[in-house]
N, C-alpha and C positions, 0 to 999 in steps of 0.2 A: 765807655759807652756801653750801656747794658743792652743785651740782646732781647728782642721782643718776646720770644717764646722760650720756655725752659726746655733744653734739649732732653730727648728721651733715648733709651737704648734702641739700637738698630738690630733687627733679628738676623740680617744676613751676615753680620760679622761672625757670630758664633758658628753659623753653618760653614762658612768658608774656612775659618781657622781650625775647626775641630773635626769636621766630617772627613771620612775616608773618601778617596777619589770615586769609588763606586757609589757610595751614598750621595755624594755631592752631584754626581752625574744625574742620578735619578731625580734629585730635587731641582737642580737648575735646568735640566733638560726640558722638563715640562714648562717651567716658568718662562725661559727664554724662547722656547718654541711658541708658546702662547702669545708672547709679545711680537714675534716675527709675523704671526698671522694677524694679530690685532692691527699692526701698523702696515700690513701689506708690503712686506719687504721685497717680495718678488716684483711687484709693480714699481717700487721705488728704485730697485736696481736697474730695471729696464729703462726707466725714465732718466736715470743718471748715466746711461750708456755703459753700464758695467755688465757685460754679457759675454758668454762663451759660445762660439759657433758649434763646437763639438765637445764631446767628453762630459765630464761632470759639471753640473750647473753652478753658476756663480752663487746662487742662493745656498746650496748645500755646503760649498767650500767656506763661504763667509760665516755660516752658522757654526761650523766646527772651529774656525779661528777664534770666534767670540768666546767659545767655551774653554779654550786651551788653558789660560792662566789658572783657572780654578782647580786644576788637577794637581798642581805643584809637581809636575813631572816634566822631564826633558821632552822635546818635540819628537824625538825618535820613539820614545816609550809611548807618548800620547798617540801618535799615528797608528801604532800597533796594538793599542788597547782594544779589547774584545768588543766593548760597547761601540767604539768608534768604527771598527771594522764591520760591525753589523749594520751600521747606518750607511756607510759609503765605502766601497771597495776600491779606494784610491791609494796609490803609493805617495810617499812624502814628496817626491818630485812634482807631483800634480799640484800640491799646495804651494810649493816654492815658485813654480811658474806663474801661479795665479797672482801672487803678491808682486811679481816683477813686471806686470803689464804697465807700460808707460801711458797708455791711452785711457786708463780707468780714472774717472773724475771722482775721487773719494770725497772731496769738499762738497760737491753737488749732492752726493748721497747723504752726508751728515746733515746738511741744512734741510733737506726734504724729510729726513727722519725726525728732526727736532720739531718741525712744523706739524708733523703728524702727532707727536707726543703732546705738543702744546694744546692741540684741539681736545685732548682728553684730560687736561688739567682744569681745575676750578679757576675762574677768572679772578684776577687781582687788580687793584687800582693802578692806573697808569703810572702814577708817581712812585709806586713800589717796584717797578720794573727797571732793572739796572743791567748795563753791560759792564763787565769787569775785564781789564786787560793786565797781563803781567807776563814776565818771561822767567824761564828757568833753564839751567844748563843740564843737558843730558850727556853724561860722561860716557866715553867709549875707550876701548883699548886697542883697536885695530888701526894701524897706520894706512892700510890699504882701502879703508872705507871711503867711498866716493863723497867728496866735499867735506869730510871731517876736518876740523880746524883746531888749532891751538888757541885757547882763550884764557883770559884771566878770570878766575873764580873769586869774587869778593867775599864769599863765605869762608872758603878754606884758605884764602890769601895766597894762592899759588896758581900757576898756569896748569891747565888740564887739557886733555884731548876730548873733544866732544862737539855737540851742537847747541848753540844758544837757540832756544825755541820759544817763540811768542805765542801765547794762548789768549783767546777771547772767549768769554763765557757769559751766560745769562743767569741772573739771580732774581727771583720773584718774591723775596722775603721769606721763603720757606725752603727752597731747594736750589742747588746750583747745577746748571747744565752747560757743559763745554760746547762751543759752537764751531770753533775754527782754530787752526794753528798754522804757524809758518816757521820752518827751519831756516836758520841763517848760517852762512859760511863766510869766514873771513879770508883775507889774502894769505894768512899764515897757515898754509895747509901742507902736510907732509906728502900728500898725494894729489897731483894736479890733473890726473887723468879723469876724463868724464865719459860716460856712455853716450854714443851717438843716438840722438832721439829725433823723432819727427817734430819739426817746429810747430806743427798744428796740435801736438799732443799736450795733455795735461802735465806729463812728466817734464817736458821742455819748459813750460810756463813755471813749474815749481822750481826748476833750477835757476831760471832768471830771477824769480822772487827771492831765492836764497842769497843772491848777491846784492840785493837792494839794501839801502839804509833801513834800520829797524823802525825808525819813525815813519818813513814812507810806507813800509809794510803795514804798520799799525793803521794808518789812515786808509789804506786799501782794504784791510780786513773790515774796518768799521763801515766803509762804503758798501762793501758786499753785504754786510748784515742789514743795512738799511734797505738796499735794493731787494733783498729777500723778504722784506716785510717784517723784520724783527722790531716790534714796538717796545721802546724803552724811553725813560725820561733822561737818564744820566749815564755817562761813561765814567767809570772810576779807574784811576791808576795812581801809582806812586810817583815820586819825584823824578824818576828816571825819564819819564815822558812829558814832564811838565814844562813844555816849551810854548812860548807865545804863539808861534805860527801853527803848531800842532793843535792847540786849543781852538784857534780861529777856524781851521779846516774842519774840525769836528762840529763846531757850531754851524758851519755852512752846510754840513751833511744833514743836520736836523736833530742832534742830541746836545744836551747841556753837559758840562764837565764838572766833576768834583775830584780834586786831586790834592796830594801833598806836594809842597814846594820845597826846593832846596833853599837854604839860607845862605845865599851867595852874593854874586855881583849883579843880579838882575835888578833893574831900576823900575820902580813903580811911581807913576805921577800922582801926586796928591797936592791939591790946592796950588797948582802952578809950579811945583818943584818936584824934582826927581829924587827918590830915596831908595836905598837898598832896604831889605827887610830889617836888618839890624838898626839902621838909622830910623826907620819908621817906629820900631819898637821903643827905642830910647827917647825919641822926641815926641811921640804921640801916644802910643799904645800903653806904655808903662803906667800912665795915669788913668787910662780908661779900663784896663783889664780888671775884672771883678770875679769874685768867687761864684762859681755856678754850682749850687747844691745838687742839681739834677745830674750833672755830668761828673761832679766830684773833683773838679780842678778849676783853675782860673782860665777865663776865656773872654775874648771880645773881638768884634769885627770892625772892618773899615772898608769903605769903597774907594778903589783906586783905578787907574787907567793903565792899560798896556797898549803898545803901538798898534798891534794887529787885532787883538781880541776885543779891545775897547774896555768898557767899565766892567770890573769884576769885584767880587767881595772876598777880602782876605780875612781869615780867622786866625788869630794868635792864641795859642794854648800854652799855659804854663802850669805844670804840676805844682802841687803845694810846696812852698818854700824852696822853689828851684829857680836858679838864674837862667837856665837854658829854656828856650821856648820852641815849640813846633809851629809850623805854618801850613795852613790849608787854604785852598782856593775854590770858589764856586762861581760859575758863570751865571747861575740863576740868582739874581739879586733879591728875589722875594723870600728866599729861604732864611730862616733864623739860624743862629749859631748852633743850637742843639740839633736841629734837623740836618745841617750840613755834616756835623761830626757823626751823627748816628748813621747817616747814609754811607759815609766813608768807611765806617767800621765794618760794613758788609764786604769790603774788599778782602777780608780775611778768609772768606769762603773759597777763593781761588787757591789760597795757600793750602787749605785742607784738601783741595782737589789734587794738588801736586803731591802731597804726602801720601794720600790713598793710592794715587796712580802709580807711584814708585814702589810702595810697599806691597800692594795687593794685585794690581792689574797689569804689571809688566812694563811700565814705562821705561824705555831705554834698555830693556833686556833682550831685544831682538838681536839675532846674530846673522847679519847679512851685510855684504859690502855694497849692494846695489841701492842707489838713492830712491828709486821707485818703490823698492821693498820697504825701506825705512818709512816712507810716506804712508804706505799701506798699513804697516803695523801701528803707527801713531793713530791712524784713522780707526783701526779696530779698537784701540784703547778708548777713544772717544765714544764709539758706538756702545761698548760695554758700559761705560759710565752713564751714558744717557739711559740705557735700559735699566740699569740697577737703580739709578735715581728715581725713575718712574715706579719701579717695583716697591722701593722703600716708601715713596710718597703714598702709595695705595695699599700698604700692608698694615693691617691692624690699627689704623688711625695714627700711626707714628709719623711725626713731621720733623725730621732732622733739619737743623738750620745751616749747617755747613759741611762738616765732615761726613763722609759717606759711610765709614765703618765704625767710627767712634764719634759720639755726639760732641765731645770737646775734650781737650787734653787735660789730664789730671793736674799738670803743672799750673795751668791757667786757673782752674777751679780752686786749687789750694791757695794760690797767690791772692785771688779775689776774696776768699773767706778770711784770710789772715789780715788783709788790708781793712776790711770792714770791722773786724774785731778791734784792731789797733785804733781806728778812727773813733770808735766808741770810747775806749779807755783814754785816749788822748783828750777827748772832750771833757771827761770827768777830771782828769789830771789838771787841765788848764783852769777849770772852774774852781776846783778845791784849792789850787795854789793861791788864788786871789784872797782866800780867807785864812788859810792855814800857814802860809809861809811869808817870810820877809822878802824885801826886794832882792837882797843878796842871794837868798835861797832860791827865789824864782829864776834868777839867772842860771843856776845849775839845773833847775827843772827844764828850762828852755833848751839848754845844751843836750840834756837827755832826750828831749823830744826830737831835736834835730838829728841826733844819732839814730834813734829808732826810725825816723822818716827815711834815712839813707838805706836802712836795712829793708824796710817794708816796701817803699815806693819805687826803688830803683828797678827791680824786675817788673813791677807793674807798669812803670812809665815806658819801659822799652816795649812792652806789649801794646800799650795805649798808642804810642806814636806809630806803631805799625797797624793801627786799626784793629787791635786784637783784645782790648779790655772787655771782659765779660760783664 
């Protein structure tokens, strides 16, 4: 699925990667301070209930926490930095007490900030506005961290210590903006001790949320986005959340769903009979699926029924000369196959957010045992990303489509160029073989083509099935 705009370089990447801490402070100090004033962060903090009755203001402390990762220095060095000391004469304990407040509602502040940012963005059509949900594992090393859990990481294929964290973001066709997050805790925890918190506090509610089922948390987060006035047409997610009851609840909230589905035991009703995805493909879709030149692979759709969600549209995709197929679903029956797959490809923007957040903005790098402090640090990361996304959107007319610091990975670009060249030469080879070679020779030509397809399209198809083909 080809992205609508050609990605362009992002000026902030060079600044962050190559500038000295002193030069970076001077550059980002003015930019971030300008955004704090533009979005009236003092008022937003007050309305979110994030205030200090004495000492240094929440505004000043938040501002310096936002700047911290760009210095590439330890926190001890950062707090003692001359430029920092000139701005606020606070000791590091002041900053640590600030992040440990259980009554600070950081989720409230993030939504208020995003709505302020959105007012300064150019309007986009409603159908281009998407909510994207996905989870990532934030690994930890300390066994005494509150609520830290042992979990299985499907990427590394082993059990790790950390937090499964669900994120919800907003994508408008040009930029990705994280909106919300929820940290999960499993029952397999090396440390079962928890801080005593006021049951009326945000910290207590966050601890309850951490023990909920992830699907319930997802529905709760989407409900909060709707109540906050986040206008979007579709919610995108991968097969992990593709459950009938989940999609029904999202429809009831007010959003359509586009997702990838597992090819498993789920039954879809078609013409009075129940079929699994594999049965539908072999009995019905294998004859219907056709080459789609716009997408570059075989695809076809069919309307089926689910017990809770009702009528949905399934899209079967089969890369060229492949037996395996991928399955996608849309609750919007009016969308054509191409539109469904193009919209789903935008889910890749949240993967780029995960990468940039971990590599550049300090996701998971906080060193604190307190769960309230971990929530605060995650919130700081989202605020940083929101501000930087806005800066990039309005800097020199550049409009990145997903990645914050790199427009797109070299691997995807190279694979795309290679596949396009091979498609051209394959067409020439097939056409010329009809004239130049005998039937027996054409058999070997076809074998060669299959062999090259394996080389060229396997990495491409892996990216495609994750919604990442460029």
